C-alpha positions in Angstrom: 0.1 -0.2 0.1 1.4 3.7 -1.0 0.5 4.7 2.6 2.3 5.8 5.9 1.0 4.0 9.2 -2.5 5.6 10.4 -2.4 7.5 13.5 -4.4 9.5 15.9 -4.3 13.1 14.8 -3.9 15.7 17.2 -5.4 19.2 16.7 -1.7 20.7 16.5 -1.0 18.1 13.6 -4.5 18.9 11.8 -3.6 22.5 11.9 0.0 22.0 10.5 -1.7 19.5 7.4 -4.2 22.6 6.8 -1.3 25.1 6.7 0.8 22.8 4.3 -2.1 22.1 2.0 -2.5 26.1 1.7 1.3 26.5 1.1 1.8 23.7 -1.3 -1.0 25.0 -3.5 -1.0 21.5 -5.1 -2.2 20.8 -8.3 -2.6 18.0 -11.1 1.0 17.6 -11.1 3.1 18.5 -8.1 5.6 20.8 -8.2 8.0 19.2 -5.7 10.9 21.7 -6.6 9.0 24.2 -4.5 8.4 23.9 -0.8 8.6 20.2 0.2 5.4 18.4 1.4 4.8 16.3 4.0 6.5 12.6 3.7 5.2 9.4 2.0 7.1 6.5 2.4 7.2 4.2 -0.7 5.2 1.3 -0.6 5.8 -1.2 1.9 5.6 -4.4 -0.5 7.1 -4.8 -4.1 4.0 -3.6 -6.2 5.3 -5.0 -9.3 8.5 -5.6 -11.8 11.3 -3.9 -10.8 13.7 -2.7 -14.1 17.3 -2.4 -14.1 19.0 0.9 -14.2 20.2 0.1 -17.6 16.7 -0.5 -18.7 16.1 3.2 -18.4 17.7 5.2 -21.7 20.5 7.3 -20.6 20.4 11.2 -20.5 21.1 12.6 -24.3 24.1 14.8 -24.4 23.2 18.4 -25.9 24.7 21.5 -26.9 24.4 23.5 -23.4 24.8 26.9 -25.1 21.8 26.5 -27.5 19.2 28.7 -26.7 16.2 26.5 -27.7 16.1 22.7 -29.3 14.2 22.5 -32.8 14.1 18.9 -32.9 17.7 18.3 -33.6 19.7 15.4 -32.7 21.8 15.8 -29.3 24.9 17.3 -29.6 27.4 14.0 -29.2 30.2 15.7 -27.1 28.8 18.0 -25.0 27.6 17.0 -21.5 24.1 16.7 -19.8 23.1 19.5 -17.5 24.0 19.1 -14.0 22.5 20.5 -10.8 24.0 23.1 -8.3 23.8 21.4 -5.3 26.7 20.5 -3.2 27.1 17.0 -2.2 23.6 16.0 -0.4 23.3 14.0 2.7 22.1 10.3 2.6 18.3 10.3 2.1 18.4 13.6 0.1 18.1 14.3 -3.4 19.6 17.2 -5.7 16.9 19.5 -7.1 18.4 21.9 -9.3 19.8 23.9 -6.7 19.1 22.6 -3.5 18.7 19.6 -1.5 15.6 18.0 -0.3 14.5 15.1 1.8 13.8 12.2 -0.3 10.9 11.2 2.1 9.5 14.7 1.8 9.0 14.2 -2.0 5.3 13.1 -3.2 3.9 13.6 -6.5 0.6 12.2 -7.8 -0.6 12.5 -11.1 -3.9 10.8 -13.0 -5.2 11.2 -16.2 -7.3 9.1 -18.5 -7.0 5.7 -17.4 -3.7 5.5 -15.4 -2.0 6.9 -12.5 1.8 7.6 -11.3 3.1 8.4 -8.0 6.4 9.4 -6.7 7.2 8.3 -3.2 10.6 8.4 -1.0 12.4 8.9 -4.6 11.1 5.9 -6.1 8.2 5.9 -9.1 5.0 3.9 -9.6 2.2 3.6 -12.0 -0.8 1.8 -12.5 -4.0 1.2 -14.8 -3.7 1.1 -18.5 -0.5 0.1 -19.9 -1.8 -0.4 -23.8 0.7 2.1 -25.1 3.5 1.6 -22.4 2.7 4.2 -20.2 3.3 2.6 -17.0 6.7 2.2 -18.0 7.2 -1.5 -17.2 8.5 -2.4 -20.6 5.2 -4.1 -21.6 1.6 -3.0 -22.7 -0.2 -4.8 -20.1 -2.7 -3.2 -17.5 -1.7 -3.5 -14.0 -4.6 -2.9 -11.2 -1.9 -2.5 -8.5 1.3 0.1 -8.3 4.1 -1.3 -10.3 7.5 0.1 -9.5 8.9 2.0 -12.8 13.1 1.0 -13.2 14.9 0.6 -10.1 16.3 4.5 -9.7 15.4 6.1 -6.2 15.9 9.7 -7.3 12.6 10.8 -8.7 11.4 14.2 -8.0 8.0 14.9 -10.0 5.7 13.1 -12.4 2.7 14.0 -14.7 0.6 11.8 -16.8 -1.0 12.5 -20.6 -3.5 10.5 -22.1 -1.3 7.6 -23.3 1.9 8.5 -21.9 3.7 9.6 -18.8 6.5 12.2 -18.1 8.9 12.4 -14.8 11.4 14.4 -13.6 15.0 12.9 -11.8 17.4 14.5 -9.8 18.7 16.9 -10.5 15.8 17.9 -12.9 16.1 15.6 -16.1 13.1 14.9 -18.0 12.1 11.4 -19.1 9.1 10.5 -21.0 7.6 6.8 -21.9 4.4 5.2 -24.0 2.2 6.6 -26.8 4.1 9.0 -29.2 1.4 9.6 -32.1 2.1 13.1 -32.2 5.7 13.4 -30.5 4.3 13.8 -26.9 7.5 12.1 -25.7 9.6 14.9 -27.1 12.5 12.8 -28.5 12.4 14.0 -31.8 10.4 11.3 -33.5 7.1 9.6 -33.1 7.9 6.2 -31.8 6.4 4.7 -28.9 8.6 3.9 -25.9 7.7 1.7 -23.2 10.2 2.5 -20.7 11.6 5.9 -19.8 13.8 7.9 -22.1 15.4 11.1 -21.2 14.6 14.2 -23.2 17.4 16.3 -24.8 16.8 19.5 -22.8 19.9 22.1 -22.5 18.9 22.9 -19.2 17.5 21.6 -16.1 13.5 21.5 -15.2 11.6 22.8 -12.2 8.1 21.1 -13.6 6.7 19.0 -16.1 3.0 18.9 -17.0 1.1 16.7 -19.5 -2.3 16.5 -20.9 -4.1 14.6 -23.8 -0.9 14.0 -26.1 1.4 17.1 -25.4 3.4 18.4 -22.4 4.9 21.5 -21.3 7.7 22.5 -18.9 9.0 25.3 -16.8 13.0 25.1 -16.6 15.3 26.2 -14.1 15.5 29.6 -15.8 11.4 29.9 -15.4 11.2 29.5 -19.4 8.4 27.8 -20.9 8.8 24.8 -23.2 6.3 23.1 -25.0 6.2 19.6 -27.1 3.5 17.1 -28.7 0.2 17.9 -30.2 0.1 21.5 -31.9 -2.8 21.1 -34.4 -4.6 23.7 -32.2 -1.4 25.4 -30.9 -0.7 23.8 -27.8 3.0 24.2 -28.6 2.6 27.9 -28.2 4.6 28.6 -31.3 2.6 31.5 -32.5 2.4 29.4 -35.9 -0.7 28.6 -38.4 -3.7 26.4 -37.8 -2.7 23.1 -38.5 0.8 23.2 -38.1 3.1 20.1 -37.5 3.0 18.8 -34.2 6.5 19.4 -32.4 8.6 16.3 -31.9 11.2 17.8 -29.4 10.9 20.5 -26.8 10.6 24.1 -27.9 10.7 27.4 -25.9 7.4 29.2 -26.2 7.0 32.2 -28.0 5.9 34.6 -25.3 7.1 38.2 -24.6 10.5 39.0 -23.6 11.3 38.8 -19.9 8.3 36.4 -19.1 9.1 33.9 -16.2 6.9 31.1 -15.2 5.9 29.7 -12.0 3.5 26.7 -12.6 1.6 25.3 -15.2 -1.2 22.6 -16.1 -1.8 21.0 -19.3 -5.5 19.8 -20.5 -7.2 17.8 -23.3 -6.6 20.8 -26.0 -5.4 23.6 -24.2 -3.0 24.6 -21.5 -2.6 27.3 -18.7 0.3 28.7 -16.7 0.8 31.1 -14.1 3.9 33.7 -14.2 5.7 34.9 -11.6 3.9 38.2 -11.3 0.8 36.1 -10.5 -0.9 36.6 -13.8 -2.9 33.9 -15.5 -2.1 32.7 -19.2 -4.0 30.2 -21.2 -3.4 28.9 -25.0 -4.7 26.2 -27.4 -8.2 25.3 -28.1 -11.0 27.6 -27.2 -14.2 26.4 -28.7 -15.7 25.9 -25.6 -14.5 29.0 -23.5 -11.9 27.0 -21.9 -9.1 29.6 -22.1 -10.9 32.2 -19.9 -10.4 34.8 -22.5 -13.8 35.3 -23.7 -15.3 33.4 -26.4 -13.3 34.4 -29.4 -10.9 33.3 -31.1 -11.7 29.7 -31.4 -8.0 28.8 -30.3 -5.0 31.0 -29.5 -1.3 29.6 -30.6 0.4 31.6 -28.1 -0.6 32.6 -24.1 -3.3 34.9 -23.6 -3.5 36.6 -20.3 -6.9 35.7 -18.3 -8.2 39.0 -17.2 -6.1 41.4 -15.1 -5.9 39.6 -12.1 -2.0 39.1 -10.6 -2.7 36.8 -7.7 -3.3 33.2 -9.1 -1.9 30.5 -7.1 -3.1 27.2 -8.8 -4.4 26.0 -12.0 -6.0 22.9 -13.5 -7.2 22.1 -17.1 -9.7 19.6 -18.0 -11.2 18.5 -21.3 -13.2 21.7 -22.2 -13.1 23.4 -18.5 -10.4 24.8 -16.3 -10.4 26.1 -12.6 -8.0 28.0 -10.9 -7.2 29.4 -7.3 -6.2 32.9 -5.9 -4.3 34.1 -3.3 -7.5 35.2 -1.4 -8.6 31.7 -1.4 -11.1 32.2 -3.9 -12.0 29.5 -6.4 -12.9 30.4 -10.2 -13.5 28.0 -13.0 -14.6 28.7 -16.8 -15.6 26.8 -20.0 -18.1 24.1 -20.7 -20.7 23.1 -18.2 -22.9 20.1 -19.4 -21.9 18.2 -16.3 -21.8 21.0 -13.9 -18.0 20.8 -13.9 -17.8 24.3 -13.4 -20.6 24.6 -11.0 -22.6 27.0 -13.0 -26.6 27.0 -12.4 -27.1 26.1 -16.1 -25.5 23.4 -18.0 -26.2 24.3 -21.5 -24.3 27.6 -20.6 -20.6 27.9 -21.6 -18.6 30.5 -19.2 -15.6 31.9 -21.4 -14.4 33.8 -18.5 -14.0 32.8 -15.1 -16.7 32.7 -12.5 -16.4 32.1 -8.8 -18.0 29.4 -7.1 -17.9 28.0 -3.6 -17.4 31.8 -2.1 -18.2 30.8 1.5 -14.7 28.5 1.7 -11.3 29.5 1.6 -9.6 27.2 -1.1 -6.1 25.8 -1.3 -6.1 23.9 -4.5 -8.1 22.5 -7.7 -8.0 19.4 -10.0 -10.1 18.9 -13.2 -11.5 15.5 -14.9 -13.0 15.7 -18.1 -16.6 16.5 -16.5 -15.7 17.0 -12.9 -13.8 19.0 -10.5 -12.2 18.9 -7.2 -11.1 21.1 -4.7 -9.2 21.1 -1.2 -10.0 23.8 1.1 -7.5 25.7 3.4 -8.7 23.4 6.6 -8.1 20.2 4.3 -11.6 19.1 3.6 -11.9 17.6 0.0 -15.0 18.4 -2.5 -15.8 17.1 -5.9 -18.5 18.3 -8.3 -19.8 17.7 -11.7 -20.3 14.4 -13.4 -21.2 11.5 -11.0 -21.6 8.2 -13.3 -18.6 6.3 -12.8 -18.5 7.3 -9.1 -15.9 9.8 -9.4 -17.2 12.5 -7.1 -16.7 10.1 -3.8 -20.2 10.2 -2.7 -22.5 7.0 -1.7 -24.7 6.0 -4.9 -28.0 5.2 -4.8 -27.6 1.4 -5.8 -25.8 0.5 -2.3 -23.5 -2.6 -3.0 -23.4 -2.7 -6.9 -19.9 -1.7 -7.6 -20.2 -2.6 -11.3 -23.6 -1.0 -11.6 -23.1 2.6 -10.3 -25.7 5.7 -11.1 -25.5 8.9 -10.1 -26.7 12.3 -11.0 -24.4 15.3 -11.6 -23.7 17.4 -8.3 -24.1 21.0 -9.4 -22.0 22.5 -6.7 -18.8 21.6 -4.4 -20.1 18.1 -2.2 -18.1 17.4 0.7 -16.3 14.0 0.6 -17.1 12.6 4.1 -14.1 10.3 4.6 -11.3 10.8 4.8 -11.9 14.0 6.7 -8.5 15.9 5.9 -6.4 15.6 2.8 -3.3 16.8 1.3 -3.7 16.1 -2.5 -6.0 15.6 -5.0 -6.1 14.6 -8.7 -8.4 13.7 -11.1 -8.2 11.1 -14.3 -11.0 11.5 -16.9 -13.7 9.5 -14.6 -11.8 8.6 -11.7 -10.1 10.4 -8.7 -7.3 10.1 -6.7 -5.8 11.8 -3.8 -3.7 11.5 -0.6 -5.3 11.9 3.0 -3.8 13.7 6.0 -2.1 10.4 7.5 -0.5 10.0 4.0 -2.5 7.2 2.5 -2.9 7.1 -1.3 -6.8 6.8 -2.3 -8.9 6.4 -5.5 -12.4 6.3 -6.8 -14.4 5.8 -9.7 -14.1 4.3 -13.3 -11.6 1.3 -13.0 -11.9 -0.3 -16.1 -8.5 -0.6 -16.8 -7.4 -1.0 -13.3 -6.5 3.0 -12.5 -7.7 3.0 -9.0 -5.0 0.6 -8.2 -7.2 -1.4 -5.6 -6.4 -5.0 -7.2 -9.2 -5.6 -9.4 -11.3 -3.6 -12.3 -14.5 -2.8 -10.1 -15.5 0.9 -9.8 -15.6 2.4 -6.8 -18.1 5.1 -5.4 -16.2 6.0 -2.2 -12.4 6.6 -2.0 -10.5 3.2 -1.3 -6.4 2.6 -0.5 -4.2 2.1 -3.4 -2.5 -1.1 -2.8 
């Protein structure tokens, strides 16, 4: 089980957890290179096949002086980027320019039908493996966590529709799985069933994937993207229908732009700059960019309103949500299942609208048609589509886990148990989170074993990952 031993939580501990939730501003993909979250030790048992270090493609060498990578092959005589950390103590990892406790590095990501987690420097994945996205060297599904390789220095992980990417110390990017749009960033469209290092000339602080593309923020706070580019997710300011980007490209943004965090959805992406401003780009046919109903797409980041106090952002299929530093929660885009908690499911909202104003929020996550958020007091709420049990609510037909039925929730609904949460991430039709004691739980659709509970039966209520 990916967990720490359960223990009685004192009032002081609960207050500390709530404070950490607020400060972490956790997202779909946790940025572990910021403030370190509470520890989550690795699973107590061997959850699946463990590969040899040689199974993972070594980092390619690149020209460290090149300002951008335009799909060219790595320069054979240059060195890979290295971190600036001094020698770290035993049990610590180098994260670009500082040492972090491996036991405090926790990253959880769920998109489509698989999920991955970093715990104590080790990486585990479970669910659909049809395109090699579990990194296990094959195309099999797994209904319980399977360890990816044998490295103990993973920092962060993010999952796309049929692929996954992760950071290894001190900030090296690895990707694996499906690659039809170049979403692995390796300069081709060949699938990989084990992690392969990307040709980055710089270390990376955060990587975020969604659909068939990814973006990253490097050590200099610069924005890079690769993969699907039909509607401009690569942020290259090019023409509609331009070729996919098969290797990381620097985004075409204003001179001096510096980025803090990002999220990538099915057809769009959003990122927050260091000054707190929010920018989105890609598909806008459903108002998911938050910049108004027009244009139908934008191929470079466009600013969302004039607010400069955004702290967290999440992108779903046709909607997005964000949290501001005052604890306000805002959503925009399509609403057929009340995923943005607007009263009329037929109405699109192409600009941010506030919801849950009576609650101060810490973070938010979005799936295809549902959303979840953690309040600053560590309570977890979900709303939107409920058919697969992804809202964590008791279903009308008790005990029939293979035939769940549920009507959408039009506003945030409290998940009663567990009472306190550190993290939440949404897959397409399932949800996973980490509770206050460090236990990872999942619920909702489970056709490919994406709940990690040992079978393929849906769950309406949170259940611990094995």
